C-alpha positions as CSV (number, residue, x, y, z in Angstrom):
1,M,-83.1,-216.8,-130.5
2,K,-85.5,-213.9,-129.7
3,K,-84.5,-214.2,-126.0
4,L,-80.8,-213.9,-126.8
5,V,-81.4,-210.8,-128.9
6,F,-83.5,-209.3,-126.1
7,V,-80.8,-210.0,-123.6
8,L,-78.1,-208.5,-125.8
9,L,-80.2,-205.4,-126.4
10,A,-80.8,-205.0,-122.7
11,F,-77.1,-205.4,-122.0
12,L,-76.2,-202.7,-124.5
13,A,-78.8,-200.3,-123.1
14,F,-77.3,-200.6,-119.6
15,A,-73.7,-200.6,-120.9
16,C,-74.3,-197.2,-122.7
17,S,-76.1,-195.4,-119.9
18,K,-74.8,-192.1,-118.7
19,S,-74.0,-193.4,-115.3
20,D,-71.1,-195.3,-116.7
21,E,-69.4,-192.3,-118.3
22,F,-65.8,-192.8,-119.4
23,S,-63.5,-191.5,-116.7
24,A,-60.1,-191.0,-118.3
25,V,-57.2,-189.8,-116.2
26,Y,-54.6,-187.6,-117.9
27,W,-51.3,-187.0,-116.3
28,D,-48.0,-186.2,-118.1
29,P,-45.4,-184.2,-116.0
30,S,-42.8,-184.4,-118.8
31,F,-41.2,-181.5,-120.6
32,S,-38.5,-181.7,-123.4
33,F,-35.5,-179.5,-123.9
34,S,-32.8,-179.4,-126.6
35,L,-29.4,-178.0,-125.4
36,Y,-27.2,-176.0,-127.8
37,S,-24.0,-174.0,-127.4
38,P,-23.9,-170.4,-128.8
39,D,-22.0,-172.0,-131.7
40,N,-25.0,-174.2,-132.5
41,E,-23.5,-177.4,-131.2
42,D,-26.0,-180.0,-130.0
43,L,-24.7,-180.5,-126.4
44,L,-26.7,-183.6,-125.9
45,S,-25.4,-185.4,-129.0
46,P,-23.0,-188.2,-128.3
47,E,-21.1,-187.0,-131.4
48,T,-20.4,-183.6,-129.9
49,A,-17.0,-183.3,-128.1
50,D,-17.5,-182.6,-124.4
51,N,-21.2,-183.2,-124.6
52,Y,-23.5,-183.5,-121.5
53,D,-23.5,-187.2,-120.8
54,S,-26.6,-188.7,-119.3
55,D,-24.5,-190.5,-116.6
56,G,-23.5,-187.1,-115.2
57,I,-26.9,-185.4,-115.2
58,K,-29.1,-185.5,-112.1
59,L,-32.5,-184.1,-111.2
60,F,-33.5,-182.7,-107.8
61,Y,-37.0,-181.9,-106.7
62,K,-37.6,-179.1,-104.2
63,I,-39.8,-180.6,-101.5
64,G,-40.6,-178.1,-98.8
65,S,-37.2,-176.6,-98.0
66,Q,-35.1,-179.6,-99.2
67,E,-33.6,-180.5,-102.5
68,I,-34.2,-184.3,-103.0
69,E,-32.2,-186.1,-105.6
70,V,-34.5,-188.1,-107.9
71,Y,-33.8,-191.8,-108.1
72,E,-36.5,-194.4,-108.3
73,N,-34.9,-197.8,-109.1
74,H,-38.1,-199.5,-110.0
75,L,-38.6,-197.2,-113.0
76,E,-37.3,-197.8,-116.6
77,Y,-35.6,-194.3,-116.2
78,P,-34.9,-194.1,-112.5
79,R,-33.5,-190.6,-112.6
80,R,-36.9,-189.5,-114.2
81,F,-35.3,-188.2,-117.5
82,T,-34.2,-189.7,-120.8
83,I,-32.2,-188.4,-123.7
84,I,-33.9,-189.2,-127.0
85,E,-33.1,-188.5,-130.6
86,H,-35.8,-186.4,-132.2
87,E,-35.5,-185.8,-135.9
88,N,-32.1,-184.1,-136.4
89,E,-31.3,-183.3,-132.7
90,Y,-31.1,-184.8,-129.3
91,R,-33.5,-183.8,-126.5
92,I,-33.8,-184.5,-122.8
93,E,-37.2,-185.3,-121.6
94,V,-37.6,-184.5,-117.9
95,D,-40.4,-185.5,-115.5
96,L,-41.0,-182.2,-113.7
97,N,-41.6,-182.1,-109.9
98,Y,-45.4,-181.9,-109.2
99,S,-45.3,-182.0,-105.4
100,E,-46.3,-178.3,-104.9
101,T,-49.5,-178.4,-106.9
102,P,-51.3,-175.9,-107.2
103,K,-48.3,-173.7,-106.5
104,K,-45.2,-173.6,-108.6
105,S,-43.0,-176.7,-108.2
106,I,-39.3,-176.6,-108.6
107,T,-37.0,-179.0,-110.4
108,Y,-33.3,-178.5,-110.5
109,I,-31.4,-180.1,-113.4
110,Q,-27.7,-180.6,-112.6
111,W,-25.8,-181.0,-115.8
112,T,-22.4,-181.3,-114.1
113,E,-21.2,-180.6,-110.6
114,E,-20.6,-177.0,-111.6
115,D,-23.7,-176.4,-113.7
116,K,-27.2,-176.4,-112.4
117,D,-30.4,-174.8,-113.8
118,T,-33.9,-174.2,-112.3
119,I,-37.1,-175.3,-113.8
120,E,-40.4,-174.1,-112.3
121,A,-43.7,-175.6,-113.3
122,L,-47.3,-174.7,-112.6
123,F,-49.8,-177.5,-112.8
124,E,-53.6,-177.4,-112.6
125,Q,-55.3,-180.1,-110.7
126,T,-58.8,-181.1,-111.9
127,E,-61.0,-184.0,-110.7
128,R,-59.3,-186.5,-113.0
129,S,-56.1,-185.0,-114.2
130,R,-53.2,-182.8,-113.5
131,L,-52.3,-180.5,-116.4
132,L,-49.1,-178.6,-117.0
133,R,-49.9,-175.0,-117.5
134,E,-46.7,-173.0,-117.4
135,V,-42.9,-173.6,-117.3
136,W,-40.1,-171.3,-116.4
137,F,-36.4,-171.8,-117.0
138,N,-34.1,-169.9,-114.7
139,G,-36.9,-167.5,-113.9
140,E,-38.0,-166.9,-117.5
141,L,-41.4,-168.0,-118.7
142,I,-40.6,-170.4,-121.6
143,W,-43.9,-172.2,-122.2
144,D,-47.5,-172.0,-121.3
145,C,-50.5,-174.0,-122.4
146,T,-51.5,-171.5,-125.0
147,F,-48.3,-172.5,-126.9
148,G,-50.1,-175.8,-127.7
149,E,-49.5,-179.4,-126.7
150,H,-45.9,-179.5,-127.9
151,K,-44.0,-179.2,-124.5
152,Y,-40.6,-178.2,-125.7
153,Y,-38.0,-175.5,-125.4
154,R,-34.5,-175.0,-127.0
155,I,-31.9,-173.9,-124.4
156,T,-28.7,-172.1,-125.5
157,K,-26.0,-172.1,-123.0
158,E,-22.3,-171.8,-122.4
159,R,-20.4,-174.8,-120.9
160,P,-19.0,-173.9,-117.5
């Protein structure tokens, strides 16, 4: 029995050594938006007449000089966005382009064939993570990391 206790104590001593530090990786490129008309209609709600339907929304990532439509059929959300109900509104959660790190990356969100917005994002690359630091919507800074962890912005826009 004493040998077993000694073996367990030795195992614990080696298991807790500093050389085996926890090496977590943090990576979340998503950002959430709600979308409202100037009359305060939730344009993502299925109950709103003439809403933005998820089947018509497309994302494009700017890679070099090209705009590449995002579609990865092996993912649960192959277009890299989802519309969710959050409390009393609907939000679109978008995986932002992160290909230009550490420069600003560009994601285009095409709501309809006639309506497209630009989202720019600045990520910080560390040894074990890539952190979202700033987000611009159509050239306007709408979020930075000093705003806190809640990565969200309410968009008000006219339908085209």
